[in-house]
C-alpha positions, 0 to 999 in steps of 0.5 A: 526478525520483524515483518512487514506488516508490522515495520509499518505498524511499528513506524506509524506508532514511534513517527505517528508526526514524522514524512514517511514518503516525498513525491512530486509536490506530496508528502505522507505521513507514518500513519497514511502510508500504513492506512493505504498499504492496508487498504490496498493489500485489502482490495488486492487479496478480495480480487484475488478471492473472487476471482478477478484476472491479475491483469485485471488487479495490475490494470485497476491499480495502477488507476488508482493507485497509481502503482505498476505491477512487474511481477505477479 
């Protein structure tokens, strides 16, 4: 079984020029998705380690990344 990080890494390695997502007139390649996920995960981990309130974390990620969490 492959892990989620492994899935993104493999997709970025095997399909560096292939479009991974298209939304609202924008498209992202697999390596770009890998970079964004790594950045997002690192920031989320840092905020959790600093004891930042989950609601504040979610508000920050919605403002910066346009991502909204419904389960935390």
